[in-house]
N, C-alpha and C positions, 0 to 999 in steps of 0.2 A: 489779583487781576480778574479772576473768574467772577468774584462778587460784583465788581464794577461792570462787567459785561452783562450780568443778570439784571442789574439796575438799569442799564442802558436799553436792554431788550424789553423791559416791561411796558414802555410807552410806544413801541414801534409795531408796525403791522407784521414785519418779518423778523426772524431772529438773525442776529449778526454774529460773525466770528472774525477773528484776527486774520488779516491777509498774510499767509505764511510766506509768499514770494517776497513781499516787501520787507517782512520782518527779517528774513535771511540777509537781505541786502543791508539793512540797518546794522545787523550784527557784524557783517563782513567789514563794514566801514569802521567799526569801533573796536575790533578785536585787539588791535595793537594798543589802543588806549586802555583797554582792560588789563592787558598782560604787562605792559611796560610802565605805565604811569603809576606813580606812587601816591597820587591824590586819592581822596576817599572814593571808593567804588560806588557808594550809595547814590552819588549825583549822576553817575553814568547809568546806573540801573533805573533811576527815576526818569531820566531822559528817554531811555529805551521804552519804558513802560508807557510813557505819554505818547510816543510815536506809534506804538502798537495799538493803543486805544483810539488814536486818531484815524488810523488806516484800517478800517473794517470793511467786510464785504457781506452782503446778505446771503442767507442760506435759502435757496429757492427749492421748494419741494417738487418732486416728480420731474427732475431734470436728468436726462440721460443722453449723453452724446457719445456714441460708440466710435472708437477709432477704427478706421479701415486700414489695417496694416497691409502694405504691399499694393495699395490701390494704383499707384502710378508706375509700379515696376512693369506692369503688363502693357503699358502704353507703348506703341511703336513710334519712335521718333522719325520725323521725315528725313529722307536721304538727301544729303547735301551733294549737289551736282557741281562739277567744275564748269567754268565758263569758257574753257579753252581746251584744245586738243593736246594730247601728250606729244612731246617732242620725240623724234626718231631715236 
């Protein structure tokens, strides 16, 4: 599969890699088929490989998005006021 990715990346402006999020989803949907089915596994592997190669994402250089942990924990939420008086 790596050789095929190298061939695909030769003619493109950016390098591409396999989308891991989608690949996990494809595997999740076919895990029972791999474990239980007694059919040849090569067909399932070929299908997965084709899906992986069809769903690629570009590798963009100098991308850095830092996560701000706890950004919204400091926010003060507005106080909810009642629209009526308390009963005696």
